All heavy atoms as an XYZ file, in Angstrom:
735
protein
N     -12.946     -5.153     -0.608
C     -11.586     -4.686     -0.439
C     -10.744     -5.017     -1.665
O      -9.858     -4.257     -2.021
C     -10.992     -5.328      0.813
C      -9.557     -4.932      1.060
S      -8.866     -5.529      2.602
C      -9.887     -4.728      3.795
N     -10.996     -6.165     -2.295
C     -10.200     -6.553     -3.461
C     -10.287     -5.487     -4.546
O     -11.351     -4.921     -4.777
C     -10.719     -7.869     -4.048
C     -10.411     -9.071     -3.164
O     -10.078     -8.876     -1.989
O     -10.502    -10.187     -3.670
N      -9.177     -5.208     -5.163
C      -9.176     -4.255     -6.258
C      -7.828     -3.607     -6.458
O      -6.865     -3.875     -5.740
N      -7.786     -2.732     -7.459
C      -6.596     -1.949     -7.777
C      -6.886     -0.511     -7.399
O      -7.897      0.056     -7.806
C      -6.271     -2.061     -9.268
C      -5.029     -1.327     -9.743
C      -3.773     -1.881     -9.082
C      -4.912     -1.411    -11.258
N      -6.006      0.078     -6.597
C      -6.178      1.435     -6.083
C      -5.056      2.325     -6.586
O      -3.890      1.920     -6.585
C      -6.170      1.444     -4.551
C      -7.292      0.666     -3.946
C      -7.210     -0.719     -3.793
C      -8.452      1.300     -3.526
C      -8.249     -1.437     -3.242
C      -9.496      0.584     -2.975
C      -9.387     -0.787     -2.832
O     -10.426     -1.497     -2.288
N      -5.419      3.526     -6.984
C      -4.424      4.537     -7.334
C      -4.140      5.335     -6.072
O      -5.066      5.836     -5.425
C      -4.971      5.438     -8.437
C      -3.970      6.448     -8.947
C      -4.543      7.240    -10.103
O      -5.514      7.986     -9.873
O      -4.031      7.091    -11.215
N      -2.854      5.442     -5.706
C      -2.479      6.125     -4.475
C      -1.490      7.247     -4.781
O      -0.806      7.225     -5.803
C      -1.875      5.152     -3.442
C      -0.673      4.407     -4.024
C      -2.924      4.189     -2.929
C       0.054      3.526     -3.039
N      -1.424      8.207     -3.877
C      -0.446      9.293     -3.976
C       0.064      9.585     -2.574
O      -0.702      9.604     -1.615
C      -1.069     10.534     -4.583
N       1.367      9.805     -2.472
C       1.987     10.063     -1.174
C       2.861     11.305     -1.284
O       3.665     11.422     -2.202
C       2.844      8.856     -0.787
C       3.620      9.036      0.482
S       4.480      7.540      1.031
C       5.370      7.041     -0.401
N       2.675     12.223     -0.343
C       3.520     13.405     -0.281
C       4.729     13.071      0.581
O       4.578     12.641      1.721
C       2.749     14.590      0.284
C       1.659     15.040     -0.650
C       0.886     16.212     -0.117
C      -0.193     16.552     -1.137
N      -1.130     17.528     -0.657
N       5.922     13.263      0.019
C       7.163     12.959      0.723
C       8.094     14.165      0.643
O       7.841     15.096     -0.126
C       7.874     11.748      0.078
O       8.445     12.158     -1.169
C       6.937     10.578     -0.128
N       9.179     14.150      1.398
C      10.162     15.230      1.280
C      10.739     15.353     -0.138
O      11.223     16.404     -0.527
C      11.246     14.831      2.284
C      10.548     13.976      3.282
C       9.495     13.242      2.496
N      10.666     14.257     -0.913
C      11.158     14.279     -2.302
C      10.082     14.734     -3.282
O      10.303     14.727     -4.477
C      11.643     12.878     -2.714
C      12.766     12.345     -1.843
S      13.318     10.692     -2.315
C      11.836      9.712     -2.156
N       8.888     15.080     -2.801
C       7.770     15.450     -3.659
C       6.712     14.369     -3.657
O       6.819     13.372     -2.950
N       5.672     14.567     -4.457
C       4.582     13.601     -4.513
C       5.002     12.371     -5.302
O       5.587     12.481     -6.374
C       3.342     14.225     -5.151
C       2.143     13.298     -5.105
C       0.884     13.936     -5.636
O       0.790     14.132     -6.863
O       0.001     14.237     -4.827
N       4.706     11.204     -4.738
C       4.983      9.936     -5.400
C       3.647      9.249     -5.638
O       2.871      9.052     -4.703
C       5.898      9.045     -4.544
C       7.247      9.734     -4.333
C       6.064      7.681     -5.191
C       8.163      9.006     -3.380
N       3.392      8.890     -6.887
C       2.150      8.201     -7.239
C       2.434      6.730     -7.477
O       3.557      6.344     -7.794
C       1.532      8.819     -8.495
C       1.045     10.233     -8.264
C       0.341     10.762     -9.477
C      -0.167     12.173     -9.175
N      -0.933     12.719    -10.282
N       1.388      5.922     -7.321
C       1.552      4.501     -7.538
C       0.222      3.786     -7.518
O      -0.840      4.409     -7.482
N       0.306      2.469     -7.542
C      -0.869      1.612     -7.496
C      -0.673      0.570     -6.412
O       0.451      0.123     -6.156
C      -1.091      0.903     -8.831
C      -1.510      1.855     -9.915
O      -2.352      2.714     -9.705
N      -0.914      1.734    -11.077
N      -1.768      0.181     -5.791
C      -1.776     -0.867     -4.778
C      -2.851     -1.866     -5.162
O      -4.017     -1.500     -5.319
C      -2.065     -0.272     -3.402
C      -2.234     -1.253     -2.242
C      -0.952     -2.029     -1.986
C      -2.680     -0.517     -0.989
N      -2.467     -3.114     -5.337
C      -3.398     -4.192     -5.664
C      -3.626     -5.013     -4.409
O      -2.667     -5.453     -3.766
C      -2.811     -5.075     -6.764
C      -3.629     -6.301     -7.102
C      -4.811     -5.968     -7.939
C      -5.489     -7.234     -8.439
N      -6.539     -6.947     -9.374
N      -4.894     -5.176     -4.011
C      -5.254     -5.974     -2.846
C      -6.055     -7.190     -3.282
O      -7.025     -7.059     -4.036
C      -6.084     -5.149     -1.863
C      -5.433     -3.898     -1.275
C      -6.429     -3.163     -0.379
C      -4.167     -4.243     -0.516
N      -5.645     -8.364     -2.806
C      -6.334     -9.615     -3.101
C      -6.514    -10.360     -1.783
O      -5.525    -10.709     -1.133
C      -5.529    -10.483     -4.094
C      -6.257    -11.793     -4.368
C      -5.251     -9.735     -5.385
N      -7.771    -10.583     -1.392
C      -8.040    -11.283     -0.140
C      -8.363    -12.750     -0.395
O      -8.893    -13.116     -1.440
C      -9.222    -10.646      0.619
O     -10.384    -10.675     -0.202
C      -8.909     -9.214      1.027
N      -8.010    -13.557      0.598
C      -8.381    -14.968      0.629
C      -8.668    -15.281      2.093
O      -7.746    -15.482      2.883
C      -7.248    -15.836      0.091
O      -7.601    -17.208      0.187
N      -9.938    -15.211      2.462
C     -10.290    -15.322      3.875
C      -9.755    -14.113      4.616
O     -10.029    -12.983      4.250
N      -8.930    -14.355      5.642
C      -8.319    -13.271      6.412
C      -6.908    -12.946      5.944
O      -6.198    -12.182      6.598
C      -8.289    -13.614      7.907
C      -9.672    -13.596      8.514
O     -10.557    -12.887      8.045
N      -9.867    -14.379      9.549
N      -6.468    -13.550      4.833
C      -5.125    -13.307      4.318
C      -5.169    -12.301      3.173
O      -6.147    -12.226      2.428
C      -4.493    -14.612      3.847
C      -4.288    -15.581      4.994
C      -3.638    -16.870      4.554
O      -3.116    -16.940      3.417
O      -3.655    -17.823      5.345
N      -4.089    -11.533      3.046
C      -4.018    -10.472      2.043
C      -2.710    -10.571      1.279
O      -1.641    -10.747      1.876
C      -4.118     -9.109      2.735
C      -4.134     -7.871      1.850
C      -5.377     -7.838      0.969
C      -4.071     -6.614      2.705
N      -2.800    -10.468     -0.039
C      -1.617    -10.421     -0.898
C      -1.875     -9.383     -1.979
O      -2.940     -8.786     -2.045
C      -1.338    -11.795     -1.518
O      -2.432    -12.191     -2.332
N      -0.881     -9.172     -2.828
C      -1.012     -8.218     -3.918
C       0.320     -7.614     -4.277
O       1.361     -8.277     -4.161
N       0.299     -6.350     -4.690
C       1.542     -5.675     -5.020
C       1.410     -4.173     -4.825
O       0.317     -3.622     -4.802
C       1.991     -5.976     -6.453
C       1.064     -5.504     -7.548
C       1.064     -4.175     -7.987
C       0.196     -6.374     -8.175
C       0.223     -3.744     -8.999
C      -0.642     -5.959     -9.186
C      -0.616     -4.643     -9.605
O      -1.464     -4.218    -10.607
N       2.571     -3.564     -4.639
C       2.701     -2.112     -4.627
C       3.550     -1.759     -5.836
O       4.631     -2.326     -6.027
C       3.374     -1.607     -3.338
C       2.521     -1.951     -2.119
C       3.613     -0.090     -3.428
C       3.194     -1.657     -0.800
N       3.058     -0.842     -6.657
C       3.789     -0.427     -7.862
C       4.021      1.077     -7.782
O       3.067      1.857     -7.682
C       2.954     -0.780     -9.094
C       3.658     -0.586    -10.401
C       2.824     -1.137    -11.544
O       1.622     -0.810    -11.623
O       3.378     -1.904    -12.329
N       5.297      1.471     -7.759
C       5.636      2.880     -7.682
C       7.028      3.108     -8.254
O       7.866      2.202     -8.223
C       5.531      3.406     -6.233
O       5.704      4.813     -6.225
C       6.534      2.763     -5.317
N       7.276      4.268     -8.767
C       8.565      4.657     -9.335
C       9.086      3.624    -10.336
O      10.261      3.313    -10.378
C       9.583      4.917     -8.224
C       9.210      6.123     -7.370
S      10.483      6.601     -6.204
C      10.023      5.656     -4.778
N       8.159      3.065    -11.118
C       8.540      2.126    -12.166
C       8.863      0.720    -11.692
O       9.313     -0.102    -12.487
N       8.628      0.423    -10.433
C       8.918     -0.904     -9.889
C       7.666     -1.510     -9.285
O       6.869     -0.816     -8.675
C       9.993     -0.831     -8.789
C      11.304     -0.264     -9.236
C      12.096     -1.282     -9.990
C      13.477     -0.700    -10.299
N      14.322     -1.631    -10.943
N       7.511     -2.828     -9.445
C       6.409     -3.559     -8.833
C       6.989     -4.498     -7.787
O       7.888     -5.275     -8.073
C       5.633     -4.363     -9.866
C       4.463     -5.120     -9.240
C       3.699     -5.914    -10.243
N       2.890     -5.020    -11.063
C       1.981     -5.437    -11.930
N       1.777     -6.736    -12.111
N       1.291     -4.572    -12.631
N       6.481     -4.408     -6.573
C       6.926     -5.243     -5.468
C       5.735     -6.008     -4.915
O       4.796     -5.399     -4.397
C       7.553     -4.371     -4.371
C       8.842     -3.721     -4.828
O       9.902     -4.303     -4.702
N       8.737     -2.534     -5.385
N       5.784     -7.325     -5.050
C       4.712     -8.185     -4.557
C       4.798     -8.323     -3.052
O       5.885     -8.212     -2.468
C       4.803     -9.569     -5.190
C       4.562     -9.524     -6.677
O       3.726     -8.780     -7.163
N       5.311    -10.306     -7.427
N       3.663     -8.578     -2.406
C       3.638     -8.872     -0.984
C       2.645     -9.988     -0.725
O       1.735    -10.240     -1.505
C       3.304     -7.630     -0.134
C       1.912     -7.098     -0.344
C       0.835     -7.632      0.347
C       1.678     -6.066     -1.231
C      -0.451     -7.141      0.148
C       0.404     -5.564     -1.435
C      -0.663     -6.108     -0.741
N       2.847    -10.673      0.387
C       1.910    -11.693      0.860
C       2.011    -11.699      2.379
O       2.855    -11.022      2.958
C       2.243    -13.067      0.274
O       3.549    -13.453      0.653
N       1.144    -12.446      3.017
C       1.183    -12.530      4.469
C       0.469    -11.393      5.177
O       0.559    -11.284      6.394
N      -0.244    -10.544      4.420
C      -1.029     -9.485      5.044
C      -2.239    -10.071      5.746
O      -2.628    -11.216      5.511
N      -2.840     -9.290      6.623
C      -3.997     -9.740      7.384
C      -5.172     -8.806      7.160
O      -4.997     -7.595      7.022
C      -3.684     -9.795      8.877
C      -2.488    -10.656      9.253
C      -2.627    -12.122      8.934
N      -3.746    -12.710      9.651
C      -4.321    -13.853      9.313
N      -3.898    -14.531      8.283
N      -5.331    -14.311     10.008
N      -6.370     -9.383      7.159
C      -7.615     -8.638      6.988
C      -8.497     -8.868      8.208
O      -8.605     -9.994      8.702
C      -8.364     -9.109      5.718
C      -9.699     -8.408      5.583
C      -7.517     -8.906      4.484
N      -9.121     -7.780      8.683
C     -10.070     -7.866      9.787
C     -11.212     -6.904      9.457
O     -11.097     -5.705      9.699
C      -9.401     -7.509     11.112
C     -10.334     -7.673     12.294
O     -11.473     -8.112     12.146
N      -9.868     -7.308     13.467
N     -12.279     -7.421      8.866
C     -13.391     -6.564      8.425
C     -12.931     -5.689      7.277
O     -12.441     -6.188      6.269
N     -13.047     -4.362      7.443
C     -12.604     -3.453      6.375
C     -11.188     -2.926      6.643
O     -10.697     -2.080      5.935
C     -13.578     -2.278      6.223
C     -13.580     -1.353      7.425
O     -13.328     -1.765      8.550
N     -13.880     -0.096      7.185
N     -10.530     -3.467      7.690
C      -9.164     -3.044      8.037
C      -8.159     -4.098      7.568
O      -8.490     -5.278      7.493
C      -9.037     -2.829      9.544
C      -9.997     -1.736     10.048
C      -9.719     -1.299     11.454
N      -8.364     -0.846     11.687
C      -7.845      0.313     11.279
N      -8.575      1.139     10.569
N      -6.603      0.639     11.554
N      -6.937     -3.647      7.297
C      -5.906     -4.573      6.866
C      -4.534     -4.103      7.339
O      -4.352     -2.947      7.722
C      -5.903     -4.731      5.337
C      -5.511     -3.488      4.588
C      -4.189     -3.259      4.237
C      -6.457     -2.547      4.230
C      -3.824     -2.115      3.548
C      -6.109     -1.400      3.531
C      -4.780     -1.191      3.192
N      -3.573     -5.033      7.313
C      -2.189     -4.698      7.633
C      -1.270     -5.512      6.726
O      -1.554     -6.681      6.428
C      -1.874     -4.977      9.098
O      -2.059     -6.336      9.402
N      -0.191     -4.871      6.267
C       0.829     -5.531      5.458
C       2.191     -4.973      5.851
O       2.302     -3.844      6.325
C       0.596     -5.371      3.935
C       0.491     -3.897      3.541
C      -0.610     -6.140      3.476
C       0.367     -3.667      2.035
N       3.225     -5.789      5.636
C       4.601     -5.381      5.871
C       5.447     -5.918      4.736
O       5.131     -6.949      4.153
C       5.131     -5.952      7.187
O       4.399     -5.447      8.279
N       6.538     -5.207      4.438
C       7.428     -5.684      3.392
C       8.474     -4.655      3.029
O       8.770     -3.748      3.804
N       9.019     -4.828      1.838
C      10.042     -3.942      1.299
C       9.660     -3.496     -0.093
O       9.119     -4.278     -0.875
C      11.395     -4.664      1.198
C      11.977     -4.982      2.538
O      12.200     -4.098      3.348
N      12.223     -6.263      2.783
N       9.964     -2.245     -0.392
C       9.833     -1.727     -1.747
C      11.244     -1.412     -2.224
O      11.948     -0.607     -1.606
C       8.974     -0.440     -1.804
C       7.571     -0.711     -1.297
C       8.950      0.130     -3.220
C       6.708      0.521     -1.177
N      11.669     -2.096     -3.269
C      12.985     -1.838     -3.830
C      12.823     -0.894     -5.013
O      12.217     -1.240     -6.010
C      13.629     -3.145     -4.283
C      13.878     -4.066     -3.117
O      14.498     -3.662     -2.141
N      13.395     -5.292     -3.201
N      13.345      0.311     -4.864
C      13.334      1.291     -5.938
C      14.781      1.659     -6.244
O      15.681      1.365     -5.465
C      12.500      2.544     -5.584
C      11.028      2.191     -5.458
C      12.974      3.190     -4.306
N      15.000      2.304     -7.348
C      16.366      2.563     -7.791
C      17.197      3.351     -6.786
O      18.398      3.170     -6.707
C      16.351      3.276     -9.144
O      15.626      4.484     -9.035
N      16.556      4.195     -5.988
C      17.324      5.033     -5.071
C      17.378      4.501     -3.647
O      18.159      4.986     -2.840
C      16.769      6.478     -5.061
C      15.295      6.480     -4.654
C      16.973      7.148     -6.400
C      14.708      7.843     -4.412
N      16.552      3.495     -3.301
C      16.517      3.039     -1.915
C      15.763      1.720     -1.781
O      15.013      1.323     -2.663
C      15.843      4.083     -1.046
N      15.960      1.094     -0.626
C      15.169     -0.053     -0.211
C      14.312      0.445      0.949
O      14.839      0.811      1.997
C      16.061     -1.210      0.222
C      15.268     -2.413      0.650
O      14.171     -2.652      0.152
N      15.798     -3.171      1.586
N      13.012      0.500      0.754
C      12.114      1.074      1.745
C      11.371     -0.052      2.458
O      10.623     -0.802      1.828
C      11.113      2.041      1.089
C      11.863      3.145      0.351
C      10.163      2.612      2.132
C      10.997      3.990     -0.550
N      11.596     -0.175      3.770
C      10.865     -1.144      4.589
C       9.602     -0.463      5.092
O       9.650      0.700      5.493
C      11.721     -1.601      5.758
C      12.943     -2.367      5.334
C      13.769     -2.782      6.515
C      15.018     -3.484      6.011
N      15.894     -3.887      7.105
N       8.474     -1.182      5.065
C       7.206     -0.567      5.467
C       6.364     -1.491      6.317
O       6.447     -2.711      6.219
C       6.395     -0.131      4.238
C       5.982     -1.278      3.350
C       4.819     -2.008      3.606
C       6.742     -1.644      2.245
C       4.436     -3.067      2.795
C       6.361     -2.701      1.428
C       5.220     -3.405      1.710
O       4.851     -4.452      0.914
N       5.578     -0.864      7.182
C       4.488     -1.495      7.930
C       3.277     -0.616      7.678
O       3.294      0.580      7.983
C       4.788     -1.551      9.430
C       5.875     -2.545      9.756
O       5.718     -3.721      9.391
O       6.878     -2.137     10.376
N       2.240     -1.207      7.099
C       1.051     -0.454      6.706
C      -0.161     -0.945      7.481
O      -0.394     -2.147      7.584
C       0.807     -0.593      5.182
C       1.891      0.145      4.407
C      -0.587     -0.105      4.802
C       1.800     -0.029      2.905
N      -0.920      0.006      8.001
C      -2.238     -0.234      8.580
C      -3.203      0.572      7.723
O      -2.935      1.741      7.429
C      -2.308      0.265     10.025
C      -1.282     -0.347     10.949
C      -1.568     -1.804     11.252
O      -2.715     -2.187     11.433
N      -0.535     -2.610     11.286
N      -4.293     -0.038      7.304
C      -5.225      0.701      6.468
C      -6.640      0.191      6.578
O      -6.921     -0.795      7.256
N      -7.525      0.908      5.889
C      -8.907      0.466      5.798
C      -9.472      0.896      4.448
O      -8.934      1.777      3.789
C      -9.766      1.002      6.957
C      -9.877      2.518      6.963
O     -10.405      3.089      5.992
O      -9.453      3.133      7.956
N     -10.525      0.213      4.073
C     -11.237      0.519      2.832
C     -12.669      0.865      3.196
O     -13.352      0.095      3.867
C     -11.207     -0.679      1.857
C     -12.020     -0.381      0.618
C      -9.775     -1.042      1.490
N     -13.095      2.055      2.766
C     -14.468      2.511      2.981
C     -15.057      2.788      1.601
O     -14.690      3.795      0.970
C     -14.493      3.768      3.841
C     -13.853      3.585      5.218
S     -14.663      2.357      6.233
C     -15.960      3.332      6.909
N     -15.901      1.883      1.113
C     -16.433      2.021     -0.241
C     -15.303      1.871     -1.241
O     -14.628      0.846     -1.282
N     -15.058      2.899     -2.048
C     -13.969      2.883     -3.031
C     -12.765      3.694     -2.583
O     -11.875      3.976     -3.376
C     -14.475      3.420     -4.380
C     -15.409      2.435     -5.044
O     -15.208      1.224     -4.966
N     -16.438      2.945     -5.687
N     -12.735      4.091     -1.293
C     -11.642      4.904     -0.773
C     -10.750      4.073      0.137
O     -11.222      3.361      1.023
C     -12.194      6.118      0.010
O     -13.016      6.883     -0.867
C     -11.073      6.992      0.531
N      -9.459      4.194     -0.078
C      -8.435      3.494      0.679
C      -7.708      4.512      1.550
O      -7.283      5.560      1.057
C      -7.462      2.853     -0.309
C      -6.232      2.149      0.220
C      -6.636      0.818      0.836
C      -5.254      1.906     -0.918
N      -7.595      4.240      2.846
C      -6.860      5.101      3.786
C      -5.727      4.293      4.375
O      -5.942      3.177      4.859
C      -7.775      5.586      4.908
C      -8.894      6.450      4.382
O      -8.658      7.535      3.869
N     -10.115      5.957      4.487
N      -4.519      4.857      4.363
C      -3.335      4.131      4.810
C      -2.507      4.990      5.755
O      -2.300      6.180      5.503
C      -2.453      3.737      3.599
C      -3.164      2.698      2.736
C      -1.098      3.224      4.054
C      -2.407      2.343      1.474
N      -2.005      4.348      6.813
C      -0.956      4.898      7.663
C       0.255      4.000      7.453
O       0.211      2.815      7.787
C      -1.363      4.895      9.132
C      -2.440      5.908      9.426
O      -2.319      7.067      9.061
N      -3.501      5.466     10.071
N       1.316      4.554      6.884
C       2.521      3.779      6.584
C       3.674      4.248      7.451
O       3.972      5.432      7.503
C       2.874      3.932      5.107
N       4.308      3.298      8.126
C       5.535      3.574      8.857
C       6.664      2.939      8.059
O       6.611      1.745      7.755
C       5.475      2.986     10.264
C       4.458      3.674     11.136
C       4.456      3.102     12.532
C       3.396      3.814     13.361
N       3.320      3.300     14.720
N       7.664      3.754      7.697
C       8.774      3.266      6.884
C      10.097      3.677      7.515
O      10.134      4.491      8.444
C       8.716      3.833      5.448
O       9.169      5.194      5.454
C       7.317      3.745      4.858
N      11.178      3.134      6.977
C      12.503      3.543      7.435
C      12.853      4.948      6.926
O      13.915      5.474      7.248
C      13.567      2.527      7.013
C      13.620      2.285      5.525
O      12.592      2.228      4.856
N      14.806      2.110      4.989
N      11.952      5.573      6.168
C      12.153      6.943      5.683
C      11.130      7.900      6.284
O      10.971      9.020      5.813
C      12.089      6.968      4.158
C      13.150      6.090      3.519
S      13.129      6.164      1.749
C      14.144      7.611      1.523
N      10.402      7.449      7.311
C       9.413      8.295      7.960
C       8.025      7.674      7.928
O       7.822      6.599      7.379
N       7.083      8.391      8.522
C       5.685      7.948      8.550
C       4.877      8.808      7.597
O       5.120     10.015      7.490
C       5.115      8.066      9.963
O       5.788      7.183     10.823
N       3.921      8.175      6.907
C       3.145      8.864      5.891
C       1.688      8.434      5.967
O       1.391      7.292      6.291
C       3.671      8.529      4.487
C       5.130      8.799      4.316
C       6.068      7.802      4.507
C       5.574     10.066      3.971
C       7.417      8.049      4.359
C       6.922     10.328      3.820
C       7.844      9.320      4.022
N       0.799      9.357      5.625
C      -0.622      9.048      5.448
C      -0.902      9.130      3.964
O      -0.470     10.064      3.297
C      -1.500     10.033      6.218
C      -1.398      9.846      7.710
C      -2.396     10.695      8.433
C      -2.199     10.460      9.910
N      -3.428     10.250     10.618
N      -1.611      8.143      3.453
C      -1.963      8.089      2.042
C      -3.451      7.865      1.903
O      -4.076      7.277      2.781
C      -1.273      6.915      1.349
C       0.224      6.856      1.295
C       0.776      6.079      2.436
C       0.623      6.223      0.009
N      -3.958      8.301      0.785
C      -5.335      7.987      0.432
C      -5.343      7.558     -1.024
O      -4.520      8.011     -1.814
C      -6.240      9.201      0.645
C      -7.702      8.818      0.665
C      -8.570      9.961      1.144
O      -8.556     11.032      0.558
N      -9.347      9.726      2.196
N      -6.238      6.676     -1.353
C      -6.331      6.185     -2.713
C      -7.777      5.945     -3.110
O      -8.667      5.913     -2.263
N      -7.968      5.752     -4.399
C      -9.292      5.458     -4.962
C      -9.213      4.182     -5.782
O      -8.256      3.956     -6.519
C      -9.756      6.595     -5.882
C     -10.010      7.907     -5.168
C     -11.280      7.848     -4.364
C     -11.542      9.197     -3.710
N     -12.564      9.141     -2.719
N     -10.267      3.359     -5.650
C     -10.338      2.121     -6.451
C     -10.494      2.496     -7.914
O     -11.344      3.305     -8.269
C     -11.520      1.268     -6.004
C     -11.558     -0.097     -6.658
C     -12.814     -0.874     -6.318
N     -13.272     -0.729     -4.962
C     -13.119     -1.634     -4.002
N     -12.511     -2.753     -4.251
N     -13.601     -1.419     -2.789
N      -9.639      1.908     -8.771
C      -9.729      2.159    -10.203
C     -10.133      0.906    -10.963
O     -10.470      0.989    -12.139
C      -8.419      2.758    -10.772
C      -7.219      1.881    -10.495
C      -8.222      4.166    -10.229
C      -5.919      2.369    -11.128
N     -10.102     -0.260    -10.319
C     -10.578     -1.516    -10.915
C     -11.113     -2.412     -9.840
O     -10.646     -2.453     -8.752
C      -9.460     -2.251    -11.649
C      -9.115     -1.667    -12.972
C      -8.175     -2.606    -13.675
C      -7.798     -2.058    -15.028
N      -6.886     -2.892    -15.738
C-alpha cells in the first residue's frame, strides 16, 4: 500500500489532478494529499488489509474541503470513495513510486 499515487477527480469545476502519498505503520496510515498547488498532510488513518480510511481537510486557495475517504489498493491501482463538504466523488489512481 505504501507509495505515491497519481490521482484524478472529475468535479463540477472540471478535472482536478493530484498526488496521494500513503505511509503505513502497522494499522496506522499517514501521508499527504497534494492538489491545486497545495500539500496537506494527514495522520490518524486506519488500514485493514488492502483497505484504508482517512479523514481531514484540504486547504486550497478557493475553499477548505473536509473529507472522509474509504479506499483500497489492488496491485498498483488505488480506488477511492470520497465524501466531502462539496459532494461525493469516486477517484482512481496509479502508483508512480
